[in-house]
N, C-alpha and C positions, 0 to 999 in steps of 0.2 A: 499132147498128152496121149499116152498109150491107152488103148481100149480097156485093158485089164486094170489100169490105175484110175479110172474114172471114179470120183467119190460117190459113195453110197451112204452118206450120213443121214441121220434122222432129221426130218425137216417138216415144215407145214405141208409139203407135198405128200409125205408119207402118211399123214393123218387122213388124207382124202384118197389114198391109193392112186396117186397121180405121179407120173414120172416126167422128167424134163428131157427133151431131145438135145443131145450134144454131139459135137464132132470130135473124133479121136482118130488116132492112127492104128491100123491093124498090124498084124505080125509082119507084113510086107512093107510097112511104112506108108501105105496109101490111106488117104482120109476116108473115113466111114462114119456112119451115125451109130450112136449107142444111147441107152437110156440111163438116167441117174435119178436116184431118189432124193438127192440133195447134197449140198456142200456147205460145211459149217460157216465159213465167212459170209457166204451169200445169205444163208438163213439168218444170221445175226443182223446183216444189213437190212433185209426185208422186215424183220421183226421190229427193228428200230424205226423204220419208215412207217409201219403200221401203228406203232405206239404214238408217233408224232401226229399222224392223221387223226387218231382217236382223241388226242389232246386238243387238237384244233376244233374237232366236232364238239367236244365238251365245252370248250370256251365259247364257241358260237351259240350253243344252247343256253349257256349262262347269260350271255349278252341279250338274247331274245327274252329270256325269263325276267331279266332286270329292266327291260325296256330300253336297252342301249342300241339294239339292232333289230331289224325286221326278220321274220322267219326265212326270208330269201337267203340270208347269210348262212343260217343253219343248214338248209337244204343244199346250198352250194357246196359247203364243206362235206356234208354227208354223202354227196354224189361225186366227191373227189374232183370238183371243178374249180377253176379259177375265174376271175372276172372276165377275161378274154373269151374263154370257152363258153361261159354262161351267156355272155352278150351275143355270141354267134348263134347259140341255140334259140334264143328268144328273138333274134333279129333286131336288136337295138344297139345304140352306141354304148360304149363302156361307161361313159359319164352318166348316162341315163340310168343304167342298171345300178350303178353305185349310189345314185340318188335314192333309188328304191330300197336301199339298205336302211334308210332312216324310217323309224316306226311311224312318224307322223305322215310321211309321204306314202308309205306302204298302205296305211289305213284309208287313203283317198283313191287308191288304184281302182280302175273300173274292171268289170268282169272279163273283158277281152284281154287286157294285159295280164290279169291274174291267171287266166287260162293258159297264156303263153308260158308262164313260169311253171304252172302245174303240169303242162305237157312236157316241158324240159326235164322236170323231176319225176315224171311218171306217177303223179299223185293227183288227187282231186283238189279243187279249190278249198274245200273244207279242211282237208289235211294241211294245205299250205298255210291257212290262217291259224291253225292250232297245232303246234308241234306236239308230237307224242311224248308222253312221260315214260320213256324207256330206260 
């Protein structure tokens, strides 16, 4: 794409006065860098992804509130993690972390294990045990 034709559409980047670095060709046909405020198809794709993430967070929160899942599920979604990533952060096997998703098992976790999760989510143990009503 030519430098002059780099999209400058309104996007989430524009709201925060941020620009994305892109490669484009200059008047001599050489590659150079330029800044873009956004590109509509990319903005739509990112917006859809964010909506999907927000839906998963809301569903996880609902499951915690109804007693179907432990707060670990909620905070995992809120921090945009999956089971593999969370397991690596807390230094446990995936099957063990998945077991902690059960409210009855979560209720019996000791302080050391709870602290590992709290550290991974950058919250306190008290926050881990009681999800915020936001």
